N, C-alpha and C positions, 0 to 999 in steps of 0.2 A: 453716516447712515448707510451710505451707499456701499462701503466696504464690507459690512458685515454680511450680506448675501454671499459676496464673492468667498469671504472666508469660509462660511458655511457650505458653499458649493465645493471648495477644495477639499475640505475635511471629508464630504461625502464621497468625493470621488477618490481620495487616498484610501479611505476604508474600504470602498468597492474594490480598488486596485489591489490592495493587501490580499484580502479575501480570495480574490479570483486566483493570484500566483500561489497562494499557500493552498487552496483546496487542490489545485491541479496537481501540484507537485507531491500531494500526499499518496499518489498511486503512479505506478510505472510499470510498463512491460513492453514487449516487442512484437511486432507484425511479422507472421511467417505463414507458411503454408498450412491449411487447415490440418489439424491433428499431427503436426511434425514435432511439436514441442509441448511441455507441461506447464500450466498456469500454477505459480507458486504466490503464496503469501508471506509477506515479511513485514515487521513493525519498521517503521521510518520515523524520523524526527525531522520535522521541517520548521524553518525559521523565516516567518516572513519580513517584508522590509520594514524597518522600524518608523517609517513614516505612516504605515497602515495601523499603528498602533494596537496589533492584535497579537495576542500570546503565542508562544511557539505551540506548535500542534504535534501530538504524539498518535500516529494513526497506524492503518494496516495498508500495505499497499499489495495489489495484485499486480504481478509482472509475468511476461512470459519473453523469453529469448530463444530465437531461431537462427538457423545458419543455412547459407545458400547451398552447402554441401556437408553431410553428417559424416561421409567417408573423405579423407584426404590423404596427400602424401607430404612428407617433409618438403618444405619449400612452396608449398601452395598457398594462394591467398585466399581466406575465408572471409566472408560478408557476414556480419551479424546485424541483427536486428534487435531492438529493445522496445516494447510497446506497453504504454499505460492501459492496462485491460480495464480495469475498475478503479476510479478515483476514490479516495477514502472518503471525500467530502463533497457536498453539492454547493451550488451557489447560496450563500446565505442571507442574500438581500432579494427585494423584491424587484430590482432593476435588472434589465437584460443586459449582457454582457456581448459586445461585438465580437464579429469574426477575426481570425487572423491577428491576434496581439501575442501569442506566445510562441517563442523559439526556445525548445528544449534541448539541453546537452547532459551527457552522463558517462558513467562508465559501466562495461560489463567485466565482471572478474572472472580470470581464468585460472583453472584448478586442475589436481590430476597430474597427468604428463607434462603440463606446462604452466607456469605461474605468470602473473602479471594482470594488465587489465587493458581493455580496448577502448578507446575514446569514441563515442558515439553522438552525432548530432542529429537534430531533426530540421524541418523547415518552417519556418513562420506561418503557421496554418493550424486553424481550428474552427470549428463550427461555431456558431452564436449559441450562448446559453442564455434560455430563459430566466426569468426570476425565480427563485428556489429550485430551479432545475439541476439535473445531475451534470457534471464536467464531463466533456468528451475524452477519450482516451487519444493518445499521442504516440508517435513512434520515433525512434533515433536510430541512424545506421552509422556502423564503421566496419573496418576491415582489421585483420592480423594475418601474419605470416607464420605457418606452422613449423616449429623448430624442432619439435621432440615427438618421436612415435608414442602411441599409447591413446589412451582414452583421455581427452581434453574437456571439463566441464565448464559450462558457461553458467553463471550466476547473475542475477541483477545486482548493480551496485548503486553508488549514489548518483544523485540526478540533480540539475537546477533547471528552474524555469526561467527566464527573461522574459519579462513583460515591456510591451512598447504601447503604454495606453496612458495619455497625459504625461507621465513620467517614465523614464527608463529605470526599471526595478528588477531585483533578482530575489527569487525565492530557493536557497539549496535545501536539500533533503538528503539525510544520510541515513544508510542502513544502520539500526540500533545495534544487531548482534552479527556482524560480518562474519563469514559470508553469508549471503541470502542461500535460501535453498537451491540446488541445482534444477534449472529449468531445461538445459538441452546439453547434449554431448556429441563431440566430434571424435571420431575413432581416425587416428592418422596412423599411416604406415612408413616404413623407410622409403625413401625414395633413391634407388641404386644409383650410385655415381656412373658416369658413361663409360662404356668400354674403351680404353686407350690402349689397348694390347695390339701389337703389329708385329710383322715379321718381313724379312726380305731374303731372297734366294741368292746365293753366289752364282746360279746360272739358270736359264730358263729352259734348258732340254739337257738330256743326256740318254746315253744308251742304256737298255736294260742291266740292271746291277751297279751302275755307276752312283756315287755318292753326291749329293748335292748338300752345300753349306746352307745352314739356316741360322739368321741372326734375328732378335727382335728385342723388345722392350715393352714396358707398362705391365709386367707381370708382377704378382705378389712376391716380394722378396723371400727367397728360401723356398719357393714353391717348386713341387715336381711338375715338370712340363712335358707333355706327350707331343712329339713330332710325327706325323702321319700323313699318309698319302690320301688323296681323296678323288673319287669319281662321282661327281655329281653331288648327290644327297648322300650317298654311301661311304663308308671307309674302306681304304683297300688294305691289304696285308702289311704294307709297307708301315714301318713304325719304330721309333727310338724314344728315349727319355733322356731329358736333360735337366739340371736344377737351376732356378734363377738366381742370380747373385743378390748382393744386398741392395743394388740399385733397380732390381726387377728386369736385369738384361738377361737374356738366353742367347747361347751360341754353341752349336752342335752340328751333326751332319747325319742326314738320312740316306740310306741306301734304298733306291728305287728299284724295285724287280717287276713289279705289277705293271704289265702294258696298258691296263686300262686307266691308270692313275693319270689325272688331268691337273692336279692341283694339290698344294702342300698346306697343311694347318698347323697349328700350334695351340695346344688348350691345358687348362689346369683342370684337375678331377678326373672320374674314371671314364668319362665319355664327351664328346664334342658338344658345345653350347655356344650360342652367339654371345650370351653374358661372360662368358670364361675365355673365349676364343680367340685366335686371330688368323686372318686368312679366310677363304683360301686365295693363295697365290699361284697363278698359272704356271705349270709345268708340263712341258712335252715329252714323253718317252719316245726316243727316235729308234725306229725299227731297223735293226741291223742284220736281218735275215740276209744269207748270203744270196747273191745273184746267180741262177742257174747258167749251165754253160750255154753260149749263143744266146744270152739274152741282156738287155740292156735297163738298169733301172733309171727311171726319169722321175726327178724330184723338183718341186717348185716350192716356194716359201711365201706364207700368208703372214705379214708382219701385224702383230698385236699394235692396236693404238692406245687411247687413253680414255678414261673416264671423265667427262667435262659436263659442265652446264652453262647455259646463258640465259638471260630474262630479258622480257621484251620492254622493260624501264625500270626505273629506280624510285618512283613516286607514285601514291596511290590517295586520290581525294576521296574520303568518305563522305556520305551524306550528311547534310546538317541535322542537328536536332534543337528542339525548342527548350528554352530555359523554362524550369516549371515542370516540364513533361519528361524530358529525357528520353530514354529508350534505345532503340537499335540505331546505331549509325553504320551504314552498310556501304560495301564496295566490292570489288574484285580484285585479287591479286593479279599482279602482271604475270604473263605465262611464261613458265618456265621450261626451257628445252634441255633434256638431258640426252647426251649420246654416250652409249657404252660401247665402244669400239675395242674392248680388251681381249675378247674373243676366250675368256676362260670361264671358269665354273663359277665365279664369284657374282651375287646379286648386287644391288645397291640400295641404299636408303637416303631419302631426301627429307630433311626434318627442318623445322622452323621453331625460333623462339623471338618473343618481342619483348622490349623495354616497357616500362611504365610510360604512360603518356603525358608528356609535362606541358603546362600552359599558364596561364596567368591566374588562374585560380587554384594552383596547387598540380596534383597528379590524379589520373585515373588509371587505376591499379593495371598491371599487365594481364590479371586475371580475368578482366573483363572482355578480352579479345577472344572471340571463337571464329572457327573457320569449318566450312564444309568443303573438304578436298575433292577434287577431280582429276583423272589422269587417263591419257591417251595412248595407244601404241602405235606405232607407224606400220604399215603393212609389210610384212616379210621380216620382221623383228624375231629373233629366236625367245626373248623374253616377253612376259606380258605383264605390263604395269598396273599396279594394284594402288586405288587411291586410300590414303589413311583415314582414319575415323573422324567422324564430325565430333566436335568439341573444343573446350578451350585450349588455347595455344599457350598462354602465359609465359613466364620467365624460365620455366624448367624445359620448355619445349615440346613439341608434338610431330608426329610423323605426317609430312605432306602426301609422300607417294614412296614407292619401293618396288623392286622385284627379288624373286627367291633366287637361292643358289640354284644350280643345275649343272647336267652335264657339259651343255655349252649354252652361255648366257650372253646377252648384248642387245643392241638396237638402238632406235630413237623413240623418244618419249616427249609428251607434252603434259605438265602439270600445272594446274592453275587451283584456285579456292574461291569460294564466296565467303566473304568477311562480315562480321558484325562485332563491332563495338556496343557494349551495354553501358551507356551514358547515364550516371546517376541524375535523377530528375531536378537536382537544385545545383548542379555545376556551374559555378560562376562562368559567364559568357567569354568568348575568346577562342584562339586556336589551340589545340592540343596535338602533340605529335609524339610519336614512338618510332622505334626501328625495328623493323622485322629483319632477322638475319637468318638466311637459308644455308644449311650445311650439307653437301654430298659426301657420302661415304660408301 
């Protein structure tokens, strides 16, 4: 007699639990900035846990997909969110359901320029549901890497609700006519590869009319490459053309007549550009004007130095964040000192890129690290340091600081940045570390 009430209570809890998981999974969508994506409806087929004793349900899900960036470059990491906006069912019982019993997982379907799917997960979190009340919405997030340029469509996919209430149960829901309608689109563009073109000069100076040997590499095989004199930001009349070999190497000579030439460049295309050029490499035109009778020509030499950098330290401890809250983990990049003692016309660029942050719970993507660069110039320096733009550092890199080409460049500079790592709210506790690499060119 005593066992009968327990069996009855178990049946009632099982029935209640099955209805809960089923009703919630009948709807799916993503949380996103207001107005940034489109709510879409799509038919779903949900299978409740067998213990619930409830038949399969075919319902309509209203979902929304959003992305943290709708304009991206190949190689960028995009975070997507899939939210259940309007569940297809409500609580079928008069019993209230407790909070925080549901853990959702799912897929976002990629289409257009990039195919595949994105795994998304959500926290174990839901508001209490009163008897006969509407089920709450829920959100799941995940990331993918852009691999192809073009319009990448995002559509809601299958999802599953795991419930931890009396028993551990799953209710999978599938899209009946995949793919579901497109809810969001990410427009991706090519991310041009780094410019690896470089040149070297056979001599650093010469009299007017002397030929200087120019060699280099990294050019497009078979491309026509222009060798030219440079005076600050302007090209001089000194010019020659060579053809890159099958390995992208060039070799030729440039006759330098223009006494204003302060450097030599090489480039592909009809005009100089930083994307398709190399140099400028410093070159001095020696004044060979004859000395008048009764006069003495006095000369001295200022030796060109190097472009170098040093940093104040090799470790940065970012501030801690709380599990369940996440958010900005902040700190300051160790100061970097750049010394440009070359004395030529070339400026410089200091860039940084970061790896994913690895830890006990997996990884925090490199795209989650942003910085706000700062740069100062030591008094008396010919060049002026420009701080890079605030934004994502990521695995493809961003500019920390730079100086422009000029008639005479150089000086001493200090660069730093305020760092901020966007830690997802439910990242498992532990220490996560990534490596930020700085490159001076």
